C-alpha positions as CSV (number, residue, x, y, z in Angstrom):
1,M,146.8,132.5,109.7
2,A,147.1,130.4,106.8
3,L,147.7,127.2,109.5
4,V,144.5,128.5,110.9
5,L,142.3,128.6,107.6
6,L,143.3,125.9,106.5
7,A,142.2,124.3,110.1
8,I,139.1,125.4,109.5
9,F,138.5,124.3,107.1
10,I,139.5,120.6,107.4
11,S,137.9,120.9,110.9
12,G,134.3,122.2,108.6
13,M,135.1,119.0,105.7
14,G,135.2,116.1,108.8
15,L,131.7,117.5,110.7
16,S,130.5,117.3,107.2
17,V,131.2,113.9,106.6
18,I,131.1,113.0,109.9
19,V,127.1,114.6,109.5
20,S,126.4,113.2,105.5
21,L,127.4,109.6,107.6
22,K,124.3,109.9,110.2
23,A,122.2,111.0,107.8
24,S,123.0,108.1,105.8
25,E,122.7,105.9,108.4
26,R,119.4,106.7,109.5
27,A,117.8,106.5,105.9
28,I,119.3,102.6,106.3
29,Q,117.4,102.1,109.3
30,T,114.4,103.5,108.3
31,A,114.5,102.4,105.2
32,Q,115.2,98.7,107.1
33,A,112.1,99.4,109.3
34,D,109.5,100.3,106.5
35,N,110.5,97.0,104.9
36,A,110.7,94.4,107.4
37,R,106.8,96.6,108.3
38,Q,106.1,96.1,104.7
39,S,107.3,92.1,104.5
40,V,105.3,91.3,107.6
41,A,102.0,93.3,106.1
42,I,102.7,90.9,102.4
43,T,103.4,87.8,105.2
44,A,99.9,88.2,106.6
45,A,98.4,89.0,103.1
46,V,99.4,85.9,102.1
47,C,99.3,83.7,104.7
48,A,95.4,84.9,105.4
49,L,94.4,83.5,101.2
50,V,96.0,80.4,101.9
51,V,95.0,80.4,105.1
52,A,91.2,80.3,103.9
53,Q,91.9,77.9,100.8
54,D,93.5,75.3,102.7
55,D,90.6,75.1,105.3
56,V,87.6,75.0,102.1
57,Y,90.0,71.7,101.3
58,R,90.0,70.2,103.9
59,D,86.6,71.3,105.1
60,T,84.8,69.5,101.9
61,A,87.5,66.5,100.1
62,P,88.1,67.1,96.8
63,A,87.1,64.0,94.5
64,T,88.9,64.3,91.5
65,P,92.8,64.2,91.5
66,A,93.2,67.7,89.9
67,G,91.0,69.2,93.6
68,R,93.4,66.6,96.1
69,N,96.6,67.8,94.1
70,A,95.3,72.0,94.3
71,A,94.0,70.8,98.2
72,E,97.8,69.5,99.1
73,A,99.2,72.4,97.1
74,W,97.6,74.6,99.9
75,H,98.2,73.1,101.8
76,H,101.7,72.5,101.5
77,L,101.8,76.5,100.7
78,R,100.3,77.3,104.5
79,E,103.5,74.8,105.8
80,L,106.2,76.4,103.8
81,F,104.8,80.4,105.1
82,Q,104.5,78.9,108.3
83,C,100.7,80.4,108.5
84,D,100.2,78.8,112.3
85,G,101.6,81.2,114.1
86,K,105.1,79.0,114.3
87,R,107.3,81.5,113.1
């Protein structure tokens, strides 16, 4: 009788561990998917800003050294974040 109870107890513990591991795995996968979606949204928002600023400087050539530096910086960011869809 004691052996049967011990077997049931050990089986219950094992099942509990398996269920816990599966739930943790699902939670990790959900968090990773959420992070990936958030990363895409943030990159899109940053690219919208960078492209708009870069286009402003490309449409009107800056007359001052500071303006030229800003134009170069915005263009560099556009390339760095690959905002023209070359991912």
